[in-house]
TILO-294152 format. One record per residue (C-alpha): residue number from 1; residue in one letter; chain; z, y, x. Coordinates in nm, 2 decimals, m for minus. Each point is the difference from the previous one (the first is absolute). Layout:
! residues N
nr / rest / kette / zz / yy / xx
NUM / A / A / Z / Y / X .
...
! end
This chain:
! residues 145
nr / rest / kette / zz / yy / xx
1 / M / A / 7.53 / 12.51 / 11.65 .
2 / D / A / 0.33 / 0.14 / 0.11 .
3 / V / A / 0.14 / 0.27 / m0.22 .
4 / S / A / 0.35 / 0.00 / 0.14 .
5 / G / A / 0.00 / 0.34 / 0.17 .
6 / S / A / 0.07 / 0.21 / m0.31 .
7 / D / A / 0.12 / m0.04 / m0.36 .
8 / T / A / m0.34 / 0.14 / m0.11 .
9 / N / A / m0.24 / m0.19 / 0.24 .
10 / Y / A / m0.06 / m0.27 / m0.27 .
11 / A / A / m0.12 / 0.27 / m0.24 .
12 / R / A / m0.22 / 0.16 / 0.26 .
13 / L / A / m0.16 / m0.34 / 0.08 .
14 / L / A / m0.07 / m0.07 / m0.37 .
15 / E / A / m0.14 / 0.35 / m0.05 .
16 / R / A / m0.24 / m0.06 / 0.30 .
17 / L / A / m0.11 / m0.34 / m0.13 .
18 / W / A / m0.05 / 0.14 / m0.35 .
19 / A / A / m0.21 / 0.29 / 0.14 .
20 / E / A / m0.22 / m0.25 / 0.19 .
21 / R / A / m0.08 / m0.16 / m0.34 .
22 / R / A / m0.01 / m0.35 / 0.13 .
23 / T / A / 0.17 / m0.29 / m0.17 .
24 / F / A / 0.34 / m0.08 / 0.16 .
25 / L / A / 0.28 / m0.24 / m0.04 .
26 / V / A / 0.36 / 0.10 / 0.07 .
27 / I / A / 0.23 / m0.28 / 0.13 .
28 / E / A / 0.35 / 0.13 / 0.07 .
29 / H / A / 0.21 / m0.13 / 0.29 .
30 / D / A / 0.23 / m0.21 / m0.22 .
31 / I / A / m0.27 / m0.17 / m0.21 .
32 / Q / A / m0.12 / m0.35 / 0.09 .
33 / P / A / m0.37 / m0.01 / m0.11 .
34 / T / A / m0.13 / m0.33 / m0.13 .
35 / A / A / m0.35 / m0.14 / 0.01 .
36 / R / A / 0.00 / 0.01 / m0.38 .
37 / A / A / 0.10 / 0.37 / m0.01 .
38 / F / A / m0.27 / 0.08 / 0.25 .
39 / D / A / m0.26 / m0.18 / m0.21 .
40 / H / A / 0.10 / 0.18 / m0.31 .
41 / A / A / m0.01 / 0.34 / 0.17 .
42 / L / A / m0.34 / m0.06 / 0.15 .
43 / V / A / m0.17 / m0.16 / m0.30 .
44 / C / A / 0.14 / 0.21 / m0.28 .
45 / G / A / m0.23 / 0.29 / m0.10 .
46 / C / A / 0.27 / 0.22 / m0.14 .
47 / E / A / 0.05 / 0.34 / 0.16 .
48 / W / A / 0.38 / m0.03 / 0.05 .
49 / S / A / 0.18 / m0.33 / 0.04 .
50 / A / A / 0.35 / m0.09 / 0.10 .
51 / S / A / 0.19 / m0.32 / 0.07 .
52 / P / A / 0.36 / 0.02 / m0.14 .
53 / Y / A / 0.30 / m0.11 / 0.20 .
54 / K / A / 0.38 / m0.03 / m0.04 .
55 / G / A / 0.20 / 0.31 / 0.07 .
56 / T / A / 0.34 / 0.15 / m0.06 .
57 / G / A / 0.27 / m0.18 / m0.19 .
58 / I / A / 0.35 / m0.14 / 0.01 .
59 / T / A / m0.11 / m0.36 / 0.00 .
60 / Y / A / m0.34 / m0.16 / 0.07 .
61 / D / A / m0.05 / m0.10 / m0.36 .
62 / S / A / 0.08 / 0.35 / m0.13 .
63 / A / A / m0.21 / 0.18 / 0.26 .
64 / V / A / m0.27 / 0.24 / m0.12 .
65 / V / A / m0.36 / m0.11 / 0.06 .
66 / H / A / m0.20 / 0.29 / 0.14 .
67 / G / A / m0.35 / 0.01 / m0.13 .
68 / Q / A / m0.08 / 0.37 / 0.07 .
69 / S / A / 0.12 / 0.02 / 0.36 .
70 / L / A / m0.23 / 0.01 / 0.30 .
71 / G / A / 0.12 / m0.32 / 0.17 .
72 / F / A / m0.34 / m0.18 / m0.05 .
73 / T / A / m0.24 / 0.24 / m0.17 .
74 / R / A / m0.37 / 0.05 / 0.01 .
75 / F / A / m0.19 / 0.32 / m0.09 .
76 / R / A / m0.38 / m0.01 / m0.04 .
77 / S / A / m0.23 / 0.27 / 0.13 .
78 / S / A / m0.13 / 0.06 / m0.36 .
79 / L / A / 0.34 / 0.11 / m0.10 .
80 / M / A / 0.02 / 0.25 / 0.29 .
81 / A / A / m0.35 / 0.13 / m0.09 .
82 / R / A / 0.10 / 0.06 / m0.36 .
83 / Y / A / 0.34 / 0.16 / 0.08 .
84 / P / A / m0.04 / 0.15 / 0.35 .
85 / N / A / 0.32 / 0.20 / m0.02 .
86 / A / A / 0.23 / m0.26 / m0.15 .
87 / M / A / 0.17 / m0.11 / 0.32 .
88 / A / A / 0.04 / 0.36 / 0.13 .
89 / E / A / 0.16 / 0.09 / m0.33 .
90 / A / A / 0.24 / m0.30 / 0.02 .
91 / C / A / 0.09 / 0.08 / 0.36 .
92 / A / A / 0.08 / 0.36 / m0.09 .
93 / I / A / 0.27 / m0.08 / m0.26 .
94 / K / A / 0.35 / 0.07 / 0.11 .
95 / A / A / 0.26 / m0.25 / m0.13 .
96 / N / A / 0.30 / 0.23 / 0.03 .
97 / G / A / 0.14 / 0.27 / 0.22 .
98 / F / A / 0.10 / m0.25 / 0.27 .
99 / R / A / m0.32 / m0.19 / 0.09 .
100 / P / A / m0.33 / 0.16 / 0.10 .
101 / A / A / m0.32 / m0.04 / m0.20 .
102 / G / A / m0.18 / m0.32 / 0.10 .
103 / D / A / 0.33 / m0.17 / 0.10 .
104 / Y / A / m0.04 / m0.38 / 0.03 .
105 / L / A / 0.30 / m0.07 / m0.23 .
106 / T / A / m0.17 / 0.15 / m0.31 .
107 / L / A / m0.37 / m0.02 / 0.09 .
108 / D / A / m0.09 / m0.31 / m0.20 .
109 / G / A / 0.16 / 0.14 / m0.32 .
110 / H / A / m0.19 / 0.33 / 0.05 .
111 / I / A / m0.33 / m0.18 / 0.05 .
112 / F / A / 0.07 / m0.21 / m0.31 .
113 / Y / A / 0.08 / 0.31 / m0.20 .
114 / V / A / m0.31 / 0.19 / 0.10 .
115 / L / A / m0.23 / m0.30 / m0.08 .
116 / R / A / 0.18 / m0.07 / m0.33 .
117 / V / A / m0.06 / 0.37 / m0.10 .
118 / L / A / m0.37 / m0.07 / 0.06 .
119 / G / A / 0.03 / m0.29 / m0.24 .
120 / L / A / m0.01 / m0.27 / 0.26 .
121 / W / A / 0.22 / m0.31 / 0.04 .
122 / P / A / 0.00 / m0.25 / 0.29 .
123 / H / A / m0.16 / m0.34 / m0.06 .
124 / E / A / 0.28 / m0.25 / 0.08 .
125 / H / A / m0.08 / m0.29 / 0.23 .
126 / V / A / 0.22 / m0.29 / 0.12 .
127 / R / A / 0.35 / 0.06 / 0.12 .
128 / V / A / 0.06 / 0.03 / 0.38 .
129 / P / A / 0.31 / m0.08 / 0.19 .
130 / H / A / 0.21 / 0.30 / 0.10 .
131 / H / A / 0.24 / m0.02 / 0.30 .
132 / H / A / 0.24 / 0.28 / m0.06 .
133 / R / A / 0.38 / m0.04 / 0.00 .
134 / F / A / 0.18 / 0.11 / m0.31 .
135 / E / A / 0.35 / m0.05 / m0.14 .
136 / Y / A / m0.10 / m0.36 / m0.10 .
137 / G / A / m0.16 / m0.08 / 0.33 .
138 / C / A / m0.37 / m0.02 / 0.09 .
139 / A / A / m0.24 / 0.09 / m0.28 .
140 / C / A / m0.20 / m0.32 / 0.07 .
141 / G / A / 0.29 / m0.20 / m0.13 .
142 / R / A / 0.07 / m0.19 / 0.32 .
143 / E / A / 0.26 / 0.07 / 0.27 .
144 / H / A / m0.14 / 0.04 / 0.35 .
145 / A / A / 0.06 / 0.21 / 0.30 .
! end
């Protein structure tokens, strides 16, 4: 689904999906899903799962591995039924005075925060390749155009 029209469209989409209370899987544009990652997301019975991936850093070896970001994350309907307002609460948080509530730049952290306050933690699955350019090059560890 295209969420490019506004900095808060991503939040609006996630709020709508959460309100529908149907299990969904987020796959962001710079994530390369693998068959193994799909299998884990489909078979695992946990309510919140995420596949970690390489992120920011000066070199590939020192790059942070993101385990709580939305890149490849699955939320089960049972979680939405137990905490029906969690996503709306996360999307309402303002990061600072410069970005609107629900801004895509801070959305994953706000979702993680709200779910952590509820005592939840994502079940970590297999790592997925991330194709995003950082100071050290592409997060996947290969150079390509």
